C-alpha positions as CSV (number, residue, x, y, z in Angstrom):
1,M,52.9,161.7,34.1
2,I,51.6,160.3,37.3
3,G,54.7,161.4,39.3
4,R,54.4,164.9,37.9
5,T,50.8,165.0,39.1
6,L,51.1,163.7,42.1
7,D,54.3,166.1,42.9
8,E,56.7,163.5,43.6
9,G,59.3,164.5,45.4
10,P,58.5,167.2,47.3
11,T,55.2,165.9,48.1
12,F,54.9,161.8,47.2
13,E,57.4,159.1,47.2
14,R,57.1,156.1,44.5
15,V,58.0,153.0,47.2
16,G,57.3,150.7,44.3
17,S,56.3,149.6,41.1
18,R,56.0,145.9,38.7
19,Q,55.3,145.5,35.5
20,L,54.6,142.0,33.1
21,A,53.7,143.0,29.8
22,G,51.3,146.1,29.2
23,L,50.0,145.3,33.1
24,L,51.9,148.0,35.7
25,I,51.1,148.2,39.2
26,A,52.5,151.4,40.9
27,V,52.3,152.9,44.6
28,W,53.0,156.6,45.9
29,V,53.1,157.5,49.2
30,R,52.9,161.0,50.9
31,N,56.0,161.8,52.5
32,N,54.8,163.0,55.8
33,I,53.5,159.4,56.5
34,R,56.7,157.6,54.4
35,G,57.9,156.5,57.7
36,H,54.8,154.3,58.6
37,A,54.8,152.7,55.4
38,G,57.4,149.7,54.4
39,D,58.1,145.9,53.4
40,V,57.8,146.6,49.9
41,D,57.6,143.6,48.0
42,V,55.9,142.7,44.8
43,A,55.0,139.8,42.3
44,A,53.6,138.9,39.0
45,I,51.5,136.1,37.4
46,P,51.4,135.4,33.9
47,C,47.7,133.7,33.1
48,G,48.2,133.6,28.9
49,F,48.7,130.5,27.0
50,G,50.1,127.3,29.2
51,R,50.0,130.3,32.1
52,A,53.4,131.4,30.7
53,I,52.7,134.4,28.8
54,G,52.3,137.6,29.9
55,N,49.4,139.1,27.7
56,K,46.9,138.0,30.4
57,G,47.8,138.0,34.1
58,A,48.4,140.1,37.0
59,V,50.8,142.2,38.9
60,G,50.9,142.7,42.9
61,L,52.4,144.7,45.1
62,R,52.6,144.0,49.0
63,M,53.2,146.6,52.0
64,R,53.1,147.5,55.4
65,V,51.6,150.6,56.4
66,Y,51.4,151.4,60.4
67,G,52.1,147.7,60.9
68,R,49.0,146.4,58.9
69,T,49.4,144.3,55.6
70,M,47.8,145.7,52.5
71,C,47.9,143.7,49.0
72,F,47.0,145.8,45.6
73,V,46.6,143.3,42.5
74,N,46.1,144.8,38.8
75,C,44.8,142.2,36.6
76,H,44.0,141.2,32.7
77,F,41.9,138.1,32.4
78,A,40.5,136.3,29.5
79,A,38.7,138.0,26.9
80,H,35.8,137.2,24.7
81,L,31.8,137.0,26.0
82,E,31.8,133.1,26.4
83,A,34.9,133.3,28.5
84,V,33.3,133.4,31.7
85,S,34.9,130.0,33.0
86,R,38.0,131.2,31.8
87,R,38.1,134.3,34.0
88,N,36.9,132.6,37.1
89,A,39.8,130.2,36.6
90,D,42.5,133.0,35.8
91,F,41.1,134.8,39.1
92,D,42.0,131.1,41.0
93,H,45.0,130.8,39.5
94,V,46.3,134.6,40.4
95,Y,44.8,134.6,44.0
96,R,46.3,130.7,45.1
97,T,49.9,131.2,43.1
98,M,50.8,134.7,43.9
99,V,53.9,134.6,46.1
100,F,56.1,137.4,47.1
101,S,60.0,137.1,47.4
102,R,60.0,137.4,51.1
103,P,57.5,135.3,53.3
104,F,55.0,136.5,55.0
105,N,55.6,136.2,59.1
106,L,52.9,136.9,61.4
107,L,55.6,137.9,64.1
108,N,56.5,140.9,62.2
109,A,52.7,142.0,62.0
110,A,51.5,144.7,64.9
111,A,50.1,143.7,68.1
112,G,50.2,144.8,71.2
113,M,48.1,146.8,74.3
114,L,47.4,150.4,73.1
115,V,45.5,151.0,69.7
116,S,44.7,153.9,67.7
117,H,43.4,154.8,64.7
118,L,45.8,156.6,62.5
119,P,45.7,158.3,58.9
120,F,47.7,157.4,56.0
121,K,47.0,158.7,52.0
122,L,48.2,156.0,49.3
123,F,48.0,156.9,45.8
124,V,47.8,153.5,43.1
125,V,47.3,153.4,39.5
126,Q,43.9,154.1,39.0
127,M,43.0,154.3,42.6
128,Y,43.0,156.6,45.7
129,V,43.1,155.7,49.5
130,H,43.0,157.7,52.2
131,T,41.7,157.2,55.9
132,A,39.7,158.9,58.4
133,L,40.3,159.4,62.2
134,S,38.8,157.9,65.5
135,N,40.4,156.9,68.9
136,A,40.3,153.6,70.6
137,V,42.2,151.5,73.6
138,I,42.3,147.9,72.9
139,W,43.9,145.5,75.1
140,S,45.1,142.2,74.3
141,L,47.9,139.2,74.7
142,S,48.2,138.3,71.4
143,Y,52.1,139.6,71.1
144,L,52.7,137.3,74.0
145,V,50.7,134.4,72.6
146,E,52.8,134.8,69.2
147,L,56.0,135.1,70.7
148,A,55.7,132.0,72.8
149,M,54.3,129.9,70.3
150,G,56.5,131.3,67.2
151,I,53.5,131.5,64.9
152,N,53.8,131.7,61.2
153,S,52.2,131.4,58.0
154,V,50.3,128.1,57.5
155,E,51.9,126.3,54.9
156,G,49.5,125.9,51.5
157,I,47.3,128.9,52.1
158,P,47.7,131.8,49.4
159,E,49.4,134.7,50.8
160,L,46.9,137.1,49.4
161,S,44.4,135.6,51.9
162,E,46.4,136.8,54.7
163,A,46.5,140.7,53.9
164,D,44.7,142.8,56.5
165,M,43.3,144.8,53.0
166,L,43.4,143.1,49.7
167,V,42.3,145.2,46.7
168,F,42.0,143.8,43.0
169,L,41.9,146.1,39.9
170,G,41.9,146.2,36.4
171,D,40.7,144.7,33.2
172,F,38.5,141.5,34.4
173,N,36.8,141.2,30.9
174,Y,33.1,140.6,32.2
175,R,30.3,141.4,30.1
176,L,26.5,141.5,29.7
177,D,24.6,138.6,29.2
178,G,21.1,137.9,27.2
179,I,21.1,141.7,25.7
180,S,22.0,143.1,22.2
181,Y,24.2,145.9,21.3
182,D,21.6,148.1,20.7
183,E,19.4,147.0,23.7
184,A,22.6,148.0,25.6
185,R,23.0,151.4,23.9
186,D,19.6,152.2,24.5
187,F,19.8,151.6,28.2
188,V,23.3,153.4,28.6
189,S,21.5,156.6,27.0
190,Q,19.0,156.3,29.6
191,R,21.3,155.5,32.6
192,C,19.4,152.4,33.3
193,F,22.3,151.1,34.7
194,D,20.2,148.9,37.8
195,W,18.5,146.9,34.4
196,L,22.2,146.5,32.9
197,R,23.8,145.5,36.4
198,E,21.2,142.4,36.2
199,R,23.0,141.0,33.1
200,D,26.3,141.8,34.0
201,Q,28.4,138.5,34.4
202,L,30.9,139.8,37.3
203,R,27.7,140.2,39.6
204,S,26.6,137.0,39.0
205,E,29.4,135.1,39.3
206,M,30.2,136.4,42.6
207,K,26.6,135.8,43.9
208,A,27.1,132.3,43.0
209,G,30.5,131.9,44.5
210,N,32.6,131.0,41.8
211,V,34.9,134.1,41.8
212,F,36.3,137.0,43.9
213,Q,35.1,135.0,47.1
214,G,34.5,137.2,50.0
215,M,35.1,140.3,48.5
216,R,32.8,143.5,47.3
217,E,32.4,146.2,45.1
218,A,30.9,149.6,45.7
219,I,27.4,150.3,43.6
220,I,28.3,150.8,40.1
221,R,26.5,154.5,38.8
222,F,28.9,155.1,35.7
223,P,28.3,153.8,32.1
224,P,30.0,150.7,30.9
225,T,33.6,151.3,30.4
226,Y,34.0,149.3,27.3
227,K,34.6,149.5,24.2
228,F,35.1,152.8,22.9
229,E,36.1,154.3,19.7
230,R,39.7,156.0,20.6
231,H,40.0,159.7,20.3
232,Q,35.9,160.2,20.8
233,D,34.1,162.1,23.4
234,G,30.9,161.0,25.3
235,L,28.7,157.8,25.1
236,A,28.6,158.4,21.3
237,G,32.1,156.8,21.3
238,Y,30.7,153.4,21.9
239,D,32.1,150.7,19.2
240,S,30.6,151.3,16.1
241,G,32.3,149.1,14.1
242,E,31.7,145.8,12.4
243,K,31.8,143.7,15.5
244,K,29.9,146.4,17.4
245,R,30.9,144.8,20.4
246,I,28.4,145.0,23.8
247,P,29.2,147.6,26.1
248,A,30.3,146.2,29.3
249,W,31.8,146.6,32.5
250,C,35.3,145.2,32.0
251,D,37.1,147.4,34.5
252,R,36.6,147.0,38.2
253,I,38.0,147.2,42.0
254,L,37.1,144.7,44.3
255,Y,37.9,144.8,47.7
256,R,38.4,143.0,51.0
257,D,39.5,144.2,55.0
258,S,39.4,142.5,58.1
259,R,35.6,142.6,59.0
260,S,33.8,139.4,59.7
261,A,30.0,138.8,60.1
262,S,30.8,138.9,64.0
263,V,33.5,141.7,64.0
264,S,32.8,145.3,62.1
265,S,34.5,147.7,64.5
266,C,37.9,148.7,64.5
267,S,40.3,147.0,66.7
268,L,43.2,144.1,66.7
269,D,40.7,141.5,66.2
270,C,39.5,143.5,63.1
271,P,42.6,145.8,62.1
272,V,41.7,147.6,59.2
273,V,37.8,148.6,58.1
274,S,37.1,150.2,54.9
275,S,34.5,152.4,53.0
276,V,34.2,153.3,49.6
277,S,33.5,157.1,49.5
278,Q,33.6,157.4,45.6
279,Y,33.3,154.8,42.6
280,E,33.7,156.3,39.6
281,A,35.0,156.3,35.8
282,C,37.2,158.7,34.0
283,M,35.0,159.0,31.2
284,D,37.0,162.1,29.6
285,V,39.7,160.0,28.7
286,N,39.6,159.0,25.3
287,D,42.9,157.8,24.2
288,S,42.2,153.8,25.3
289,D,39.2,151.5,23.9
290,H,38.6,151.2,27.8
291,K,37.8,154.1,30.4
292,P,40.0,153.7,33.6
293,V,37.9,153.6,37.2
294,R,38.9,155.1,40.2
295,C,37.8,154.3,43.9
296,M,38.7,156.2,46.9
297,F,38.2,154.3,50.0
298,S,38.0,155.7,53.6
299,I,40.2,153.6,55.8
300,Q,40.7,152.7,59.5
301,I,43.6,150.9,60.8
302,A,44.1,149.9,64.4
303,R,48.0,150.9,64.9
304,V,49.8,149.5,68.2
305,D,51.6,152.4,70.5
306,E,54.8,150.4,71.1
307,S,56.0,152.2,74.0
308,I,52.9,151.5,75.9
309,R,53.5,147.3,74.6
310,R,57.2,147.4,75.8
311,Q,55.9,148.8,79.4
312,E,52.8,146.5,79.7
313,F,54.9,143.4,78.4
314,G,57.1,144.1,80.9
315,E,54.9,144.9,83.6
316,I,53.1,141.2,82.8
317,I,56.5,139.5,82.7
318,E,57.5,140.5,86.1
319,S,53.7,139.8,87.4
320,N,53.3,136.5,85.9
321,E,55.2,133.5,87.2
322,N,54.1,131.5,84.1
323,I,54.6,133.9,81.7
324,R,58.0,134.9,82.7
325,C,58.9,130.8,83.2
326,M,57.8,130.3,79.4
327,I,60.0,133.3,78.1
328,E,62.7,131.7,80.1
329,E,62.4,128.1,79.0
330,L,62.6,130.0,74.9
331,C,66.2,131.0,76.0
332,K,66.4,134.0,74.6
333,V,69.8,135.0,73.1
334,P,71.8,138.0,75.1
335,E,72.3,141.4,73.5
336,T,75.1,141.2,71.0
337,I,76.2,144.6,69.1
338,V,77.8,143.8,65.6
339,S,79.0,146.8,64.5
340,T,78.8,150.2,65.6
341,N,80.9,151.7,62.6
342,N,79.9,153.9,59.7
343,I,78.3,151.7,56.9
344,I,79.7,152.7,53.0
345,L,76.5,151.6,51.4
346,Q,78.4,151.2,48.0
347,N,81.0,148.4,49.3
348,Q,78.1,145.8,50.2
349,D,80.4,144.8,52.9
350,T,78.7,141.3,54.8
351,S,78.9,141.0,58.0
352,I,78.6,137.1,59.8
353,L,76.9,136.7,63.0
354,R,77.2,133.4,64.8
355,I,74.5,132.1,67.1
356,A,75.2,129.2,68.9
357,N,72.1,127.3,71.3
358,K,74.1,125.9,74.1
359,C,71.4,125.6,76.5
360,G,70.1,122.3,75.6
361,K,66.8,123.1,74.7
362,D,65.6,122.7,71.1
363,Q,65.0,126.3,70.1
364,A,66.2,129.9,71.1
365,L,64.8,133.2,70.2
366,F,66.5,135.9,68.9
367,Q,65.7,139.3,67.2
368,I,67.6,141.4,64.8
369,F,67.0,145.4,64.9
370,C,68.4,148.4,64.1
371,E,69.0,151.1,66.6
372,G,70.0,154.8,66.2
373,Q,70.4,154.5,62.4
374,S,70.4,157.6,60.5
375,T,71.0,159.1,56.6
376,I,73.1,161.2,56.2
377,K,72.3,163.7,53.3
378,E,75.0,165.6,50.7
379,D,75.4,168.9,52.8
380,G,76.5,166.1,55.8
381,Q,73.8,166.3,57.7
382,A,71.4,163.4,59.3
383,S,68.1,163.4,57.9
384,N,65.1,162.4,60.1
385,H,63.7,159.9,57.8
386,C,64.4,156.5,58.1
387,P,63.3,154.4,55.4
388,R,62.3,151.1,55.9
389,G,62.7,147.8,53.6
390,S,61.5,144.2,54.1
391,F,60.8,143.2,57.7
392,G,61.5,146.5,59.6
393,F,65.4,147.0,58.2
394,P,66.6,150.0,56.4
395,R,66.4,149.5,52.6
396,W,70.2,149.1,52.4
397,L,70.0,146.3,55.1
398,E,69.0,142.2,54.3
399,V,69.3,139.8,57.0
400,I,69.7,136.2,56.0
401,P,68.2,133.8,57.2
């Protein structure tokens, strides 16, 4: 249904999805920027009984957009009014243990000389993302530092913490404290959401630093999204059965970008800057006891101009004796071509490249990349679109290690 709505094929392409029981996350990318979105990876964390059952838990999707890492995590946490601590524990478990199949490597992240802010559009289930444009020129030697030192992810640090932008969405199940069913219904009918927000468990727990640390949420200006009678329209559809569950904002979207207290403008030090332009519930959807929530982000991404980076990199090496000696000491492997033959995908051929370090040094630097690649369409013509998989390689190629 989502694919039909987005005109999947001519306009959008689904780049990845992951399901765990009733949880699903999926990402579509507009075709005109498909070549700038890749390295898609997925993960799932059960939080049900014994941390093994998938009735509660999370599914995550990580990808690169214009060289910056974004993670989207769809969650379903513990239910019931009194289970605040269990919900907090569910988040902590997901945040600390979600691991994607390929390790996060800072050497693959973008860094360089000339930076511009470029647009993209991504549509995630119950969430819509687009960018705002501006331009900037930033100078940095971070690429040289990473190249010389071989910086990688620090062991023990959660992978989600390394994303340039992180979005949590889903049924977090936080309820309203200190209010009766009739009082909540009265405040909702009068649209007195400010008073209700003061009773929101998630707001209180975040303020106390107990959950979603470092993340934020746009101001809620829509009615509580739980619990509704199915197939009943309007605010009159709140639960009127025997249990009369108190209305609550169970369904939320929280996010974190690259901003810190000291840096707020988009740059290499702060590569992703976002703001919320729309945050609303889809109150006309009536086939569930929840109302889905959607959020539109305006995002600026600092993107490296690779041609300028290579040019400046060469000039720096030529003009700086210390840096040139440092690179030479890493003993870069000479250029080697493995094969220039046409590759037949169905054969799943394996090529072995042996690299021997005979320089007497402890480490040698090497890089593997594809050059001049193209995809042949059914009519025999080469396609201009070269989809990327993990670490910038085409999706039909896997390099180990």
